[in-house]
N, C-alpha and C positions, 0 to 999 in steps of 0.2 A: 729162733727161740721165742716162745710165747711171752708177750708182755702183759698178760692178764694178771690181775691182782685180786686179793681177797680182803674183804672188809667186814667187820662185825658192827655195822652201823645201821640204824633203824629209821633214819630220816632221809628224805630226798635231798634236802639242802646240804646235809653233811656229805653225801656222795658227790654232789656237784663241787663242793669245796675241795674235796680230795682230788678230783679229776683236774680241776683248774690249777691247783698248786703243783700237782705232779707234772702237768704238761708245761708249765712255766719253768720248773726246775730242770726238766730234761730237754728243754728247747724243742718241743714237738709241735709248736704252732708257727704259722707264718708270721703272726704278729701277736704279742702278748698284751698290746695296748687295749684297754677296755675289755679284757677277756672275761671278767666276771659278769654274770647276767647275760651272757651271749653263748651262742653255739660256737665251739672252737673251730677256727679255720685251720685245720690240722695239716701237717706236712704229709703229702701222699694223697691229697684229695683228687688229683688228676688220675692217679693209678686206680683209685677206687671207682672213679667215674668210668674208666675203661673197662673194669670188671663188670660194672652195671650194664654197659652197652652190649656185653656178650651174652646176657641172659635172653632166653627165648621169649620170656614175658615182656621184656623191654622191646624186642624187635617187633612183636605183634601189637604193642600198645600204640594207639593213635592219639589219645589225649592223656596228658600227665599233669598232675598237680605237684608243683615243686615249691618247697618252702624257700622264701627269699633269704639271702645271706651269702657271705663270701664263700663258705664251704660248698655251696651248691651252684656257684657261678659256672663251673666247668660242666655240670650236669645240664644246666639250661642251654649253654652254648651247643653242646653235643646233641641235645634233643632237637634243637632247631635246625642244626646242620643235617640231621637225619630226616628232616621233613615232618617232624611231629608238631602237634599243637600242645601248648602248655597253659595251665592256669597258674597264675601267681597271685597269692593273697595281697590285698592292699596293706600298707603299713598300719598295723594295729587296728585294721578294719574301720578306720575313722572316716574315710572318704568313700566308702562303698564296700563291696565284697571281694570280687576277684577281677583280674585282668586276663583276658584271653589273648595270648601272643601267638602270632603266626609268622612263619618265615617267608612271607610273600615278597617276591622280587628283590630279595636281599642276598648278596653273595655270602660265602662262608666267612671271609675276612671282615666284611661289614657287620655280620651277625655278632662276631666276637667283640668288635668295638662298641656296638650298640649296647650289648648286655653289660660289659664291663663299665661303661660310662653311664649306665642307668638311664639312657635316653631312648627308651623303647616305644615312645609315643607313635612313631611311624608304623609300628607293626602290632599295636595292641588295641583292644576294644574292651570296654567295661562289661562285666557280667553281673547281673543282679539276682536277687532271690527268686524273682519271677521267671527266670530262664527255664524254658521247657525242653525236654528231650536232651538233657545234658548227661553224658555218660563218661565218667572218668575211669580209665583203665588201670591206672597205677598212681600211687602217691610216693613221692621221694621226700623224706623228712630228714632234717638234721637232728642230732642228739648230743646231749652232754655225756650221757652214758647209757648203757643198755646191758641186759643180761641175756644169756643164751636161750631163755624161755620166751624172749620177745618183749619183755617189759622195758619200756622206754622212759627215760627221764629227759625232759627238755630243759629250757632255760629258766623255767619257773613262772613264766607269764601265762601259760595255758592257752595260747592262741592256736597252736597246732591242733589241740584237742577240740577247741571250739570250732575251728574251720572244718574239721572232719564231721562234727555233729551237724553243722549247717548243711554240708553236702549230703549227709544222710537224710535230712529233712527234705532236701530237693530231689531225692531219689536218684542222685548222681552217683552214689557209691552204695555198696551193699557188703554182705559178709564175705563175698568172694573177691572183692577188690583187693589187689595186692598192695601192701604197704612195705616200703623199703627204707632203710636208713643207712647212710654212709658215715662211718666213723673211723678213727684210728684204732689200731689193735689194743692200745692201752685203755680205750674207753669201754671195752667189754669187761664186765665184772662178774665174778662168780659169787655164789652164796648170797645174792641179794634177796632178802625176803619178799615174797610176792604180796604179803599183806600190807605193804606200804603203798600199794597202788590202789587207786580209787576206780569206781565204776565208769567215770568219764575219761579215764586215761586211755589213749589209743595205743594198742600193742602193734608190733611190727611182725611181718612174716619172713622177711629176709634181711640179714645183716651183712653188709659189705665193707671190708677194710681193704687197704692197699695190698694185703697178702692173702686174704681168704674170703670165702663166701659161705655164710652160715644160713641154712634153711631151717626155720623154726618148725618143730614138730613134737608134740601137738600144738595147735595154735590157740591163742586166747580168743574169747568172744569179743567182738568189736561193739562199741556203743552205737545205739540206733536213735537215741533221742538227746535233746539238749537237757542237761540236768540243771533245771532252774534253781533248785535249792543250793547249788554250789556257786551261783552267780550273785555278786553284790549289787546293790543299787548304784554304787559309784561306777562300776563297769557298765551297767545297763545304760546309764546316762552318757557315758563316754563313747559308746558304740551305737550309733543311730539305727543301723540295720538290725541289731539284736533286739532293740526295742520294738521295731516293726514286726519282727517274727513273733515276739511275745504277744503283741496285740492280736495278731492273726490266730494264734493258738487259743487265746482267751475267748475269741469269738466262737470257737468250736467247742470249748469245754469250760470248766470252772476256772476261777481266778488262780493264777500261778504265784507261788510265794518265792521271794528271793531273799538273800541275806541282807541284813541291815548294814553290817560292816564286815569286810573280808579281813578277818584277823590274820589269816595266813599271809595275805599280801602285805600287811603292815609289818609282820615279823620278817618277811622276805626282804623288805627294804632295809631293815636294820642289819640283817645278815649280809646283805650286799655291801654295805659300807665297811663291815668288818673284814670280809674277804678281800675287798679292794686294798685295804691297808696292808694286809699280809702279802698280797702279790707285789705291791709296790716295794715292800722291804726285800722280797726275794730278788727281784730284778729292778733295781732303781733305774729310772730313765731320766734323761736330761729334761729340764723344764723347757717350755716353749721359748722363754726368754733367752736361755743359753744357746739353744739350737739356732735361733734366728740371729742372735748377736754374733755367734761364732761364724756363721755363714757370711754375715756382713763384714766382720773383721778380716776374714780370709779374702773376700772379694776386694776390699780396700787395700789389703797388703799386696795382692797381685798387681793392682793398678799402681801402687806406690813403687814396687820393684821395677815395673816397666818405665815409669817416669824417671826413676833414679838412673837406670841404664841409659836412657835417652839423654839425660842431663850430663852424665859422665862422659858420654861419647862426644857431645858438643863441647864440653869443657876441654877435652883432650885436643880436639881440633883447634879450639881457640888458643890453647897454650902453644901449639905449633906455629900459629900465626904470630903470636907474641915474640917467639924466638926469631922469626924472620923480619919483624918490624919493631926492633927495640926503640927506634927513635919516636915511635908513636905509642908509647906505653899508656899515656893517659887516655887516649882514644880507645885502646883495647879494653881498658878497665870499664869504660862506659859501655862498650859492647857486651862485656860479660854480664854486667848488671842488667842490661837490656834483655839478654838471652834468658836470664833467670825469670824475669817478670813475664817474659813471653811464655815460658814453660808453665808457670803458675796460671797464667791466663787460660792456657789450653786445658789444664786439669779441671777448671771450673766451668768449662764450656757447656756441659750437659745440664748444669743447673739453670741455665737460661731457657731451656726448652719449656714450651707452654704446657702446663698441666691443669687439669680441671677434674672435678668430681661431681657426680649426681647423687642425690639422695632419693631412694625409693622407699615409700612408706605405704601403709595400709596393706601390709603383707600378712596373710593368715598364718597362725602359729603352726599349722600342719604342713606348710610349704617347706620343702627342703632346697638346699642351695643348688642341687643338681637340676631341680625343676626350673629354677630361675635361669640356669645356664642354657637349658634347652630352649626356653622361651626367647632368650637373647640371641641365640644362634639362629633361630628361625627368622629373626628380624635383621640379621646381619650386623649385630652390635657385639663387639669384642673388647671389653675393658681389659686393662692390664691386671687389675686386682679387684677382688670383691671383699669388702669388709662386712662380714655377715653378722647381723643381729636379728635373726629370724624370730627368735622367741619374744623379742620386744616389738616386732612388727615393722622393722625397717632395715635397710642396708645401704652401703655406699658403693658406687661404681667409680673406680679411679681410672682415668684416662691420661695418657702422657705421650709425648713425642708426636705432636700433630705434624702435618706435612711441613717440610722445611721451606724456607724462603717465602713465607706468606706473611702478609701484613696482619695487623690486629683485627681489621675488619673481616678479612678472609677467615681468620681463626674463629671469630664469632659466628660466622656462617657455618663452620664445621660443627661447633657446639650446638647450634640451633637445629642442624639437620639430625644430629643424634637424638636430641630431645624429641623432635618431631616423629622420629621412627619408633619411639617408645610410647607414644600416646595410645591410650586405650589398651595398655598391656594388662593381660589377665592370665595369671598363672594357675589359680584354683577356681572353684565355682563361686568364690566371693566377689566383692566389688573390684573395680579396676584399681591397679596400682598407681599411686600418685608419684609423679616424676618432677623433680625440681633441682635447680643447680645448688651445689654445696660449695663450701670453702675449699680451695685446692689443698690436697693432702699429699705430702711427700711420702715416699716408701717407708722411711724411718718412723715418721709420725704414725703411719698406719700400723707398723709393727708394734710400737709401744702400746698403742690402744688395744690391739688384739691380745697382747700378752697380759694386759691388766684384766681384761674381761674374759679370758680363756676362749676366744673365738679363733677362727682359722682364716688365713689368707688363701683364697682360691685363685690360682693363676691360670689364665687361659693360654694355651700353647697354640 
């Protein structure tokens, strides 16, 4: 039965809100956390990817541009496994334009691990605006919703439209380049007015869901230029590559005008907060404090049960000895008290393990925690936890349980060797990251800090 729905709504944001709320209510996403302002990671994404792989256009395509995001992870993995090359836009186009990813000398299983863990540095190379003879055969985009005429609505940030316009300026795409979107069946809407779409909106040629494939006919005309009048000065300043393209165009013709303020973007931010409150009311989730505290309580309870069983077993054995040695009652009492203290001493044995932390500073705001993980793994450094404060420019690496039966001097050598291996660490194109020892932090202290500041504990496995 078709899950398509009809709305008499005349704004893109209203359509987004309806889709987000519906998918949360019906539990149609793999995760409803931070759903608003994102492309939904819908259930059945793998089935939609399988349908995509059956298209003749996909089989013939050599180079694909695929939007980043959880909903397209399976498409990226499958494309690489099929021996295709893919272009992945850099996050928000802040550190460049695209990354060309090739599946060179990487097995299928390794490809999946590389893509899912976002550590594709071993198989990627940057692509700039000056790249010549670039020809993209197919684009695969995520969508919040779409209608059967091919009008697509994204997450509201406009990066997919901008990326296509830049590819068009590079002569990498044209009117015949196939654009595909993969969505859930409920994300296909009827009776959506075409007049809410602008000249810079990129239409799609094929719509793929877990249950059907829709070929759009007739097709909308695709944009061929960057619409500078739709770009604000704030966005121009935030995207260096966009500013470079504007300067090149101004050298060829007259000055290009841009918006002073993007009023649509400001309104979008307010609407985002509004829809976020609605989604949280529909599906209230436990706070980070409760999730972490519950796991700690459960872990402590399991340890307590084990210690209790061990103590009761020893106590039972001790009572049997008391019955056999009534004449030595006082001695047995002393033994019982000694056994209790011995059990308690064992329970606190792990607390005496050596722990230390390192503080990494001078981290660029564009660096993500996965980038730091890749850099650490390349140097063979594996901390137990990472307390991430990337937006503030620093983080803490927590290490624990150094080699057993070592003296204090040997432990100092271990700490020094880790610090030495992190010297001249560089994650982005900015300056080197500063590494210095920090005060030892226990797991509970890290947890409380992270809950207060709404950060995450990233555990290396």
